[in-house]
C-alpha positions as a printed Julia matrix, in Angstrom:
290×3 Matrix{Float64}:
 -40.8   -16.42  -17.59
 -40.9   -20.16  -16.82
 -38.78  -22.94  -18.05
 -40.01  -25.61  -20.33
 -41.29  -28.71  -18.87
 -38.49  -31.3   -17.82
 -38.08  -34.51  -15.99
 -35.89  -34.3   -12.78
 -33.83  -37.08  -11.17
 -31.36  -36.76   -8.26
 -28.18  -38.69   -8.45
 -26.74  -39.94   -5.3
 -23.22  -40.72   -6.83
 -21.2   -39.93   -9.81
 -21.91  -43.35  -11.15
 -25.73  -42.88  -10.98
 -25.31  -39.55  -12.76
 -23.33  -41.26  -15.6
 -25.9   -44.05  -15.8
 -28.95  -41.32  -16.1
 -27.0   -39.47  -18.87
 -26.72  -42.87  -20.71
 -30.42  -43.41  -20.15
 -31.62  -40.01  -21.25
 -28.88  -38.93  -24.0
 -28.63  -35.77  -25.49
 -31.67  -34.66  -23.7
 -30.21  -34.58  -20.32
 -28.28  -32.0   -18.71
 -26.43  -31.8   -15.39
 -27.64  -29.56  -12.63
 -25.05  -28.31  -10.14
 -25.23  -24.82   -9.14
 -27.92  -23.91  -11.71
 -26.38  -20.24  -11.69
 -26.12  -20.47  -15.78
 -28.34  -23.26  -16.56
 -31.62  -22.25  -14.86
 -31.58  -18.53  -16.4
 -30.82  -20.03  -19.66
 -34.01  -22.31  -19.29
 -36.14  -19.63  -18.0
 -35.38  -17.36  -20.92
 -36.12  -20.48  -23.23
 -32.3   -20.45  -24.4
 -32.08  -24.08  -23.26
 -34.64  -26.46  -23.07
 -33.36  -29.94  -21.81
 -35.96  -32.64  -21.31
 -34.11  -34.08  -18.2
 -32.08  -32.58  -15.45
 -29.65  -34.91  -13.54
 -28.96  -33.13  -10.04
 -25.54  -33.86   -8.6
 -26.0   -31.61   -5.63
 -26.19  -34.05   -3.03
 -23.73  -36.68   -4.72
 -21.2   -37.13   -1.98
 -18.24  -38.18   -4.15
 -18.6   -35.26   -6.07
 -18.2   -32.79   -3.29
 -15.01  -31.29   -1.62
 -11.96  -29.41   -2.24
  -8.48  -30.14   -1.14
  -4.81  -30.69   -1.81
  -3.72  -33.88   -3.38
  -0.01  -33.4    -2.63
   0.8   -32.14   -6.03
  -2.05  -29.82   -6.85
  -5.64  -28.98   -5.81
  -8.68  -31.22   -6.38
 -12.11  -29.67   -6.57
 -15.24  -31.79   -6.91
 -18.05  -31.07   -9.31
 -20.45  -30.13   -6.34
 -18.2   -28.04   -4.47
 -19.53  -24.47   -4.05
 -17.57  -21.55   -5.21
 -17.55  -19.85   -1.82
 -16.31  -22.79   -0.07
 -13.56  -23.23   -2.55
 -12.67  -19.54   -2.5
 -12.3   -19.7     1.43
 -10.4   -23.1     1.54
  -7.02  -22.93    2.92
  -5.67  -25.35    0.27
  -6.99  -23.05   -2.37
  -5.38  -20.15   -0.93
  -2.19  -22.16   -0.52
  -2.25  -24.07   -3.85
  -4.25  -21.89   -6.18
  -4.7   -18.3    -5.09
  -5.42  -17.1    -8.71
  -8.55  -19.43   -8.6
  -9.69  -17.9    -5.25
  -9.21  -14.37   -6.68
 -11.13  -15.24   -9.55
 -14.02  -16.58   -7.67
 -14.15  -13.35   -5.66
 -14.75  -11.58   -8.72
 -17.59  -13.73   -9.93
 -20.7   -12.38   -8.67
 -21.99  -11.45   -5.33
 -21.55  -13.68   -2.31
 -24.93  -15.17   -2.29
 -24.27  -16.39   -5.87
 -20.96  -17.79   -4.93
 -22.72  -19.94   -2.17
 -24.72  -21.61   -4.88
 -22.67  -21.71   -7.79
 -20.01  -24.34   -8.43
 -16.35  -24.11   -9.66
 -16.55  -26.89  -11.85
 -20.21  -25.88  -13.27
 -18.49  -22.66  -14.3
 -15.5   -24.43  -16.08
 -17.8   -26.83  -17.85
 -20.14  -24.08  -19.05
 -17.28  -22.7   -20.83
 -18.17  -19.08  -21.19
 -15.17  -17.29  -22.66
 -15.73  -14.05  -20.55
 -16.01  -16.04  -17.15
 -13.45  -15.84  -14.51
 -12.79  -19.48  -13.41
 -12.11  -21.01  -16.9
  -9.29  -18.3   -17.48
  -7.87  -18.94  -14.0
  -8.0   -22.67  -14.33
  -6.35  -22.64  -17.89
  -3.73  -20.24  -16.46
  -2.98  -22.5   -13.59
  -3.03  -25.56  -15.67
  -4.44  -28.85  -14.75
  -6.95  -31.71  -15.87
 -10.56  -32.0   -16.03
 -11.9   -35.59  -14.83
 -14.52  -37.02  -16.82
 -16.86  -39.96  -16.29
 -19.4   -41.76  -18.38
 -21.31  -45.06  -18.38
 -18.14  -46.87  -19.92
 -15.35  -45.43  -17.75
 -13.41  -42.31  -16.82
 -10.52  -40.13  -18.67
  -9.0   -36.92  -18.04
  -8.8   -33.97  -20.44
  -5.83  -31.36  -20.06
  -6.92  -27.81  -19.47
  -5.26  -26.74  -22.71
  -7.54  -29.19  -24.52
 -10.67  -28.76  -22.76
 -12.23  -25.47  -24.09
 -13.09  -25.72  -27.94
 -15.45  -22.74  -28.59
 -18.25  -20.47  -27.21
 -19.67  -22.73  -24.53
 -18.17  -25.79  -26.12
 -15.95  -28.2   -24.54
 -14.12  -31.56  -25.18
 -16.99  -33.53  -23.41
 -18.59  -36.16  -25.52
 -22.24  -36.97  -25.15
 -23.08  -38.96  -21.9
 -19.89  -37.47  -20.1
 -20.07  -35.28  -16.99
 -17.13  -33.58  -15.22
 -16.62  -35.14  -11.95
 -13.89  -32.62  -10.93
 -10.83  -30.68  -11.87
  -7.27  -30.78  -10.58
  -5.25  -27.52  -10.76
  -1.45  -27.93  -10.79
   0.63  -26.57   -8.06
   3.03  -23.84   -9.06
   6.5   -24.18   -6.83
   7.7   -21.81   -4.08
   8.66  -18.45   -5.66
   5.59  -17.96   -7.71
   3.15  -15.12   -7.92
  -0.2   -14.82   -9.52
  -2.32  -11.73  -10.67
  -5.84  -11.61  -11.83
  -7.51   -8.45  -12.99
 -10.79   -7.89  -14.81
 -12.64   -4.78  -16.11
 -16.59   -4.56  -16.18
 -19.03   -1.75  -16.86
 -20.83   -2.43  -13.62
 -20.22   -4.52  -10.61
 -23.16   -6.88  -11.83
 -22.0    -7.4   -15.56
 -19.87   -9.71  -17.26
 -16.15   -8.61  -17.65
 -15.23   -6.96  -20.87
 -11.81   -8.13  -20.56
  -9.66  -10.06  -18.05
  -6.24  -11.25  -17.45
  -5.08  -14.33  -15.28
  -1.19  -14.71  -14.93
   1.25  -16.81  -13.0
   5.09  -16.26  -12.84
   7.87  -18.14  -11.21
  10.99  -16.33  -10.24
  14.4   -17.82   -9.35
  17.6   -16.09   -9.03
  15.82  -12.67   -9.88
  14.77  -14.18  -13.2
  11.44  -15.36  -14.54
  11.84  -18.97  -15.66
   8.32  -19.95  -15.93
   5.18  -17.86  -16.96
   1.67  -18.38  -17.9
  -0.66  -15.65  -19.47
  -4.41  -16.2   -20.34
  -6.97  -13.7   -21.42
 -10.61  -13.91  -21.03
 -13.51  -12.11  -22.83
 -11.43  -11.41  -26.06
 -11.77  -14.77  -27.99
 -14.17  -17.84  -28.25
 -12.02  -19.62  -25.59
  -9.8   -18.45  -22.61
  -6.96  -17.37  -24.83
  -3.4   -18.62  -23.8
  -0.77  -16.08  -24.72
   2.46  -18.08  -25.62
   3.92  -14.94  -27.19
   3.92  -12.89  -23.98
   5.03  -15.83  -22.01
   8.19  -16.23  -24.03
   9.22  -12.5   -23.61
   8.79  -13.03  -19.87
  10.9   -16.2   -19.62
  14.54  -15.15  -19.1
  13.64  -11.45  -18.09
  13.96   -9.62  -14.78
  10.52   -8.94  -13.39
   9.92   -5.37  -14.05
   8.12   -2.7   -15.87
  10.09   -3.19  -19.19
   9.41   -6.75  -19.4
   5.82   -6.46  -18.38
   4.87   -3.73  -20.81
   6.58   -5.66  -23.61
   4.65   -8.98  -22.6
   1.46   -7.15  -22.39
   1.91   -5.76  -26.06
   2.5    -9.06  -27.12
  -0.57  -10.57  -25.36
  -2.66   -7.94  -27.16
  -1.02   -8.3   -30.56
  -3.1   -10.14  -33.06
  -6.3   -10.7   -31.16
  -9.49   -9.61  -32.79
 -12.05   -9.41  -29.94
 -15.79   -8.93  -31.0
 -17.61   -5.7   -30.32
 -20.92   -5.68  -28.42
 -23.11   -3.34  -26.29
 -20.48   -3.09  -23.69
 -17.58   -2.19  -25.83
 -15.88   -2.46  -29.07
 -13.24   -4.89  -30.29
 -10.6    -2.15  -30.12
 -11.43   -1.32  -26.59
 -11.48   -4.88  -25.39
  -7.97   -5.26  -27.13
  -6.64   -2.22  -25.32
  -8.12   -3.49  -22.17
  -6.47   -6.72  -22.64
  -3.06   -5.12  -22.8
  -3.63   -2.87  -19.44
  -5.1    -5.87  -17.72
  -2.21   -8.06  -18.58
   0.49   -5.48  -17.54
  -1.42   -4.93  -14.25
  -1.59   -8.58  -13.5
   1.88   -9.04  -14.13
   2.82   -6.45  -11.79
   0.55   -7.68   -9.05
   2.23  -11.21   -9.71
   5.64   -9.92   -9.18
   4.95   -8.22   -6.08
   3.64  -11.42   -4.71
   7.12  -12.92   -5.11
   9.06   -9.92   -4.11
   9.99   -8.86   -7.62
  10.25   -5.2    -8.85
   6.96   -3.59   -9.21
């Protein structure tokens, strides 16, 4: 099936893209990797009248450490971010999430920021971003602002972006030495969306966890932070007992929807299992008990 007719404009910079969004209003959409938008258009589930292509905007490309975190531009391809030395050093959970997100040819075309802005609650990169913590950099014709990762996702495919705004990049917070990460997901097939996933980070000092982040994907309208699980982990020694208790807390109270890939009850069970296994992996990466 072909997409509906649309106008096409290629922006040479972030400022030009913002000006085009202001000109065309709600009828315009940003085109970066196109791995989500174009299929939706071809299925007639999205019909923007104007596409603003940012793929060649030089000031929106790139990935690298900023001294206190990892900056990823809106045009940076997933594969380049996945393999970048600064990603592996500063945000390895993001690198692992990208590696799970489709085949290599897809990751050569898709963008990290595009996946985050698309806000699919079952997708890998939004969950990893929220678990790591950071900010979303936003621009419109009147100026720029930043949105905290905790505040960016508002519902199914819905974010805190206002009309006329585009995401120019994201910054992921750096975690200190002594941190470990875990990222696990379960899918029916290698080509299907995850039924449930868990993205976790912990920091261990003196044999005790003093900081933790636990985020679930595929079980709610947004990537779901689980402070109940984090509270169990902080102050505990990394090990099977703490991880099982935290995993139980992470799954407690969630009410995933059922679909053709799995029931809500099955997703809830998977969330518990994925959390426990992700925490075990994180502990192994900081030398804690596995």
